[in-house]
C-alpha positions as CSV (number, residue, x, y, z in Angstrom):
1,X,-62.1,3.7,81.2
2,X,-64.5,2.6,84.8
3,X,-65.1,5.4,87.0
4,X,-63.3,3.3,89.6
5,X,-59.9,4.5,87.9
6,X,-60.2,7.7,89.2
7,X,-60.7,5.6,92.7
8,X,-57.7,3.6,93.5
9,X,-60.1,1.8,96.6
10,X,-62.7,0.7,94.3
11,X,-60.7,-0.2,91.5
12,X,-57.9,-2.4,94.2
13,X,-61.4,-4.1,94.9
14,X,-61.9,-5.3,91.3
15,X,-58.2,-5.8,91.3
16,X,-58.6,-8.2,94.1
17,X,-61.7,-10.3,92.3
18,X,-59.9,-10.4,89.2
19,X,-61.9,-8.0,87.5
20,X,-59.7,-6.1,85.6
21,X,-58.7,-7.5,81.9
22,X,-55.5,-7.7,80.2
23,X,-57.0,-5.1,78.0
24,X,-58.2,-2.9,80.6
25,X,-54.4,-2.9,82.6
26,X,-53.1,-2.0,79.3
27,X,-55.7,1.2,79.3
28,X,-54.9,1.8,82.7
29,X,-51.3,1.6,81.6
30,X,-51.5,4.1,78.4
31,X,-53.8,6.4,80.6
32,X,-50.3,6.1,83.5
33,X,-48.3,7.2,80.5
34,X,-50.5,9.8,78.8
35,X,-50.5,11.7,82.3
36,X,-46.6,11.5,83.3
37,X,-46.0,13.0,79.5
38,X,-49.0,16.1,80.2
39,X,-47.4,16.7,84.0
40,X,-43.6,15.4,83.8
41,X,-43.3,17.0,80.5
42,X,-41.6,20.0,82.0
43,X,-43.4,22.5,79.8
44,X,-42.3,21.2,77.0
45,X,-38.2,21.0,76.7
46,X,-35.5,22.8,78.3
47,X,-34.5,24.2,75.0
48,X,-37.9,25.7,73.9
49,X,-39.5,27.8,75.8
50,X,-43.4,26.5,77.3
51,X,-46.1,26.8,75.7
52,X,-45.4,27.8,71.7
53,X,-46.4,26.0,68.8
54,X,-43.5,24.2,68.6
55,X,-43.7,22.6,72.3
56,X,-47.2,22.2,71.7
57,X,-46.5,20.3,68.7
58,X,-43.8,18.1,70.2
59,X,-46.0,17.5,72.9
60,X,-48.3,16.2,70.6
61,X,-46.1,14.4,68.7
62,X,-44.9,12.9,71.9
63,X,-48.8,11.7,72.7
64,X,-48.9,10.0,69.4
65,X,-45.5,7.2,69.5
66,X,-46.9,7.1,73.0
67,X,-50.3,5.6,72.0
68,X,-48.7,4.3,68.2
69,X,-45.9,2.6,70.2
70,X,-48.4,1.3,73.6
71,X,-50.5,-0.4,70.8
72,X,-47.6,-1.9,69.5
73,X,-46.3,-3.4,72.7
74,X,-49.7,-5.2,73.6
75,X,-50.2,-6.6,69.9
76,X,-46.5,-7.8,70.7
77,X,-46.8,-9.9,73.8
78,X,-49.9,-11.3,72.4
79,X,-53.0,-9.2,73.3
80,X,-55.8,-10.2,75.2
81,X,-54.3,-13.5,75.2
82,X,-50.8,-12.3,77.4
83,X,-51.9,-11.9,80.9
84,X,-48.8,-11.7,82.0
85,X,-48.9,-8.6,79.7
86,X,-48.6,-5.8,82.7
87,X,-45.7,-7.5,84.6
88,X,-43.7,-8.5,80.6
89,X,-44.2,-4.9,80.2
90,X,-42.9,-3.5,83.4
91,X,-39.7,-6.3,84.1
92,X,-38.3,-4.6,80.9
93,X,-39.4,-0.9,80.5
94,X,-36.4,-0.4,83.3
95,X,-33.9,-2.2,81.0
96,X,-34.8,-0.7,78.2
97,X,-35.3,2.1,79.2
98,X,-32.3,2.5,81.1
99,X,-30.2,1.2,77.3
100,X,-32.2,3.6,75.0
101,X,-31.5,7.0,77.4
102,X,-27.8,6.4,77.8
103,X,-27.5,5.4,74.2
104,X,-29.6,8.0,72.8
105,X,-28.5,10.6,74.9
106,X,-24.9,10.2,75.2
107,X,-25.2,11.1,71.3
108,X,-27.3,14.0,71.5
109,X,-24.6,15.6,74.5
110,X,-21.6,14.1,72.5
111,X,-22.8,16.7,70.0
112,X,-23.1,19.6,72.0
113,X,-20.3,18.8,73.2
114,X,-18.4,18.8,69.8
115,X,-20.5,21.5,68.5
116,X,-19.5,23.5,71.8
117,X,-15.6,22.3,71.9
118,X,-15.4,23.9,68.3
119,X,-15.2,20.7,66.3
120,X,-17.7,22.1,63.8
121,X,-16.7,25.6,64.2
122,X,-16.3,26.0,60.9
123,X,-19.5,26.2,60.0
124,X,-21.9,28.8,60.7
125,X,-25.9,28.1,61.5
126,X,-27.0,31.3,62.2
127,X,-26.4,32.0,58.8
128,X,-28.7,29.0,56.8
129,X,-32.7,29.6,56.5
130,X,-32.9,26.3,59.1
131,X,-31.7,28.9,62.1
132,X,-33.8,31.9,60.7
133,X,-36.5,29.7,60.3
134,X,-36.9,28.6,63.2
135,X,-36.2,31.5,65.1
136,X,-38.9,32.8,63.5
137,X,-41.3,30.9,64.9
138,X,-39.6,30.6,68.9
139,X,-37.1,27.8,68.1
140,X,-33.7,26.9,68.0
141,X,-31.1,24.6,67.8
142,X,-31.0,23.1,70.2
143,X,-34.6,22.7,70.7
144,X,-34.7,20.4,67.1
145,X,-31.9,18.6,68.3
146,X,-33.5,18.7,72.2
147,X,-37.3,17.3,70.2
148,X,-35.0,15.1,68.2
149,X,-33.3,13.0,70.7
150,X,-36.5,13.0,72.5
151,X,-39.0,11.5,69.2
152,X,-35.7,9.2,68.3
153,X,-35.4,7.5,72.6
154,X,-39.6,7.0,72.4
155,X,-39.5,5.6,68.9
156,X,-36.1,3.3,70.2
157,X,-38.1,2.6,73.6
158,X,-40.9,1.4,72.0
159,X,-39.9,-0.9,68.9
160,X,-37.1,-2.0,71.4
161,X,-39.8,-3.0,74.0
162,X,-42.5,-4.6,71.1
163,X,-39.2,-6.9,69.6
164,X,-38.5,-8.3,73.7
165,X,-42.0,-8.1,74.6
166,X,-42.6,-10.4,71.7
167,X,-40.1,-12.0,73.0
168,X,-41.1,-13.0,76.5
169,X,-44.4,-13.8,74.8
170,X,-43.2,-16.7,74.0
171,X,-43.9,-20.5,75.5
172,X,-41.3,-22.1,76.5
173,X,-41.5,-25.8,74.7
174,X,-40.6,-29.0,76.6
C-alpha cells in the first residue's frame, strides 16, 4: 500500500507514468470493494437491527467472500501476466452483477411473496426452535433469508466473474 492511495492527484500522476503495477491495481479494486462494503452496507441489512452480533457476523462473511472472491478473480484472469485485468473486471462486472442480482433477488422476493400470500401458511415457523434461537440473538427469519440471499449472490457473483475472466484472459489464436 502506497500513501498515494489516499491522495488522488499523486496516484493519478503515478498512473500517468505507468508506475502502478497490475497487482496494485487489483489491490486498489479490492480496497474499493471493501470500503464500499463498510460504508454502504446499510448497517448491515434492512432485516437485521444494526450493530448486533448478527450484523457483525454478516459483515465479516461479506468481507471474507469479497477478499477470497477478488483473489480468485485475479488468478482466473491471469494474475500479473494480464495487463487488462482492471478493464476486463470492470467491463464484466455490470452484466454479471445484473444477472446475479436479478436471478437471486427474484427468487428471494418470490419466496417472500409465497410466504406472505399464504402458500406456506400450513407451516408455523414461530413454533420452531430455529425461530426461537434467532429471536434470542436478535435476528429473525427475515434476517436469515436476507443473509442467505446476500451471501449466495456474492458467491455466485465472484464464481461467475472468475469463470468469465478466465475466458477473457485467453489469447485469441490466429
